Structures are given as structure tokens and as C-alpha cells.
N, C-alpha and C positions, 0 to 999 in steps of 0.2 A: 301904623305899621312902618317899620323901618325899611328904607331902600338899600339894597346891597350894591356896592360898587363892582362893576364888571370891567374886565380888560376888553379893549376893542376886539371884536371878532377877528380871528386870524393871527393875532399877535403871538399867541402861544404856538400855533402851527409854524409860523415863520421862525420863531426861536428854535423850535425842534429841527427844522430844516438846516439852519445854520450849525447846530450841534452835530448833526449827522455828517454834514460836509466837512467840518473840522476833524471829526473822527476818521473819515475816509482819507483826508490828506495826511493825517498822522500815520495811518496804516500804510499808505503808499510810501511815505518817506522811510518807514521802518523796513519795509520789504526791500527797497532800493539799497539801504545801508547794509542789510543782511547779505544781499547779493554781492555788493562790493567787497565786504569782508570775506565772503566765500571765495571770490575771485582772487583776492590778495593771498589767501591761504593756499590756493591752487598754484599761484605764481611762486610762492615760497617753496612749495613741494617740487615744482618743476626745476627750480634752481638747485635744490638738494639732490634730486634724482639725476639731473644732468651732470652735476659735479661728481656724483658717485660713479657714473659711467666714465667720465673723463679720467678720473683717478684710476679706475680699474683698467682702462686702456693703457694708461701710462705704466702701471705696475706690470701688466702683461708684456708690454714691449721691453721693459727693463729686465724682467725675469728671463726673457729669451735672448738677451744680449750676448754677443760673442765675446770671447776673452779680450778682443781688441777694442771693445766698447761700442761696436755697431749695434744699433737697436734690432731686436728680433722682428719677425714677421707679425703682422696684425692678425687678430683672431678672425675666423670666418663667420662665426655665429655669436650672438650675445650670450648664449648658453655656455660657450667656452670659457667665459669669464667666471662662471660659478665654480668650475673645477679644472684647473690647468694641470694636465698630466704630462707635460713635456719633460719634466724632470723626475728623478726617482721619488722625491717627496712631493705629492700633489699640493697645489697652492690654490686658495680661494681668493680671487681678486675682487669678488663681489659676493655679498651674502645672499642676495636674491635679485631677481629681475624686477624692475619697477615699471609700472604702467605709466603712460603719459597722464599726469594729473589734469591737464586741460581737456583732453578728449575723453579721458576715463578708460582708455584702452591701451593695450601694449602694441600700438601701431606706429612706433617711431619710424622716421625716415632715416635710413642708415647711409652714412657717407663711406664710400669704399675707395681704397687706393687702387693703383693700376693693376695689382695682382689679385684684387677682389677681397682683401682684408678690410675689416671695419676699423676706421680711424676716427669716427665721430658719429653723432646723431643729432637730430632736432625734432621738434614737435611737428605734427602734421597740421596743426591748427592755424587758420588764417585770421583768427580773432586779434584785435588790437590789445596789447598789454596795457594794464593800468600803470605799471611802473615804467618810467621812462628815463630815470637817472638814479644814482645812488647805489650802483652795483659794486660787488667785490672786485678787487683788482683783476682777477682772472676773467671776469665777465664785463669789463669796462666797455667792450665793443657792442654790448646789447643796448646801450643808451640811444634813445631815439628811434629804435627799430619799430616799424609799423605793424609787424605780425610776430606771434610766438614762433612761427616757423623760421624766423630770422635769428633766433637765439640758438646758435650752433655750439654744441659741446663736443670739442675734439681735442685730442692730444697732438701737439705739434702745430697748432694754429699760429700763424704769424700775423700779428695785428699791429697796425700803425694808425696814425690819424687819418690816412687816406682809405683805410678799410682793412679787411682780413683776407688771408689766403691760406690755403693748405697745400703744401708741396705735394704734387702727385695725385691730387683729387680735386674734383670740381665741387664748388659750394653752391647752394641755392641762390 
């Protein structure tokens, strides 16, 4: 009778445990990578929506300018940017209202001037941004900010190396 060679007991079990651990680690890494990509996409959306609001506020102010070139009053509500009826021919400064992509809700923090008009907005989120540099020229002041709520989108923002300020409004 011939003797069969057997692997030591438990070696197969140990190999199986290592395989399961490797699969779990790969799965965790995949989930983390997916979350980071999702977060990057949300940041890109935040930059897009914020810039759309900033440009709509600029167009609103320019459309209401006096013949002397003085900027018009700021809108009272974000909805005013959808249909500006201050002139004979209504103008759309914004196609639609955007939700904050970081919070998932339309819960923007509005920045108002002394007369109560909207001059800017920012996210309510206190999460830390993934992106810390490499911003467009209009957003250079976002570099190194610790929270999304520090990314302020406003028309008329005056930024220098020392920081940003908005004449007639308080920033967060």
C-alpha cells in the first residue's frame, strides 16, 4: 500500500486566513479610494456652483448699474438671480439654484452687505478640504483653508497675501 503525502495540519487553514486578510485589505483600500474620488468630485462641484453664484452676483450688479457706472443694489434672495425683472426685458443671471455639493442641501451661508443684499455665499460644512492648492486665479485665496466654509464665493472680494475682505460685509 502506498502512503499519501499530507500537508501539515492547519497549513491550508492558515493560507486561507492570509487570503481572506489580503482580500479585506484590498477592499478597504478600494472603498477609501472611492470615497476620496467622490469627495474630489464634490469639491469640483462646489467650485463650479460657487463660481456660478459669484458670476451671477456680478451680472446682477452690472445689470442694475447706473448710467454713471455705479453698481446696482445686491439681490435680496438667491431666487432673484433666476429672473431679474428690474428692466423691461427680464434677464436670467443663473439658470438654476445649486445645492451645496458638500452638505447635499441648499443650505448656503449667505453674506449680506449693510443694506441686506446678498454679496456672496459659502458652504456650511466644517469638513477639511482635500484640495489645498492649485486653485483658479479667482479662488487663489482658498489655498490652505482648513474648512469648506472658508471657501467664500463673493463678487467684489478684495484679496491680498494678508487675507481677503469684502467692503461693507463681514466674512466668516
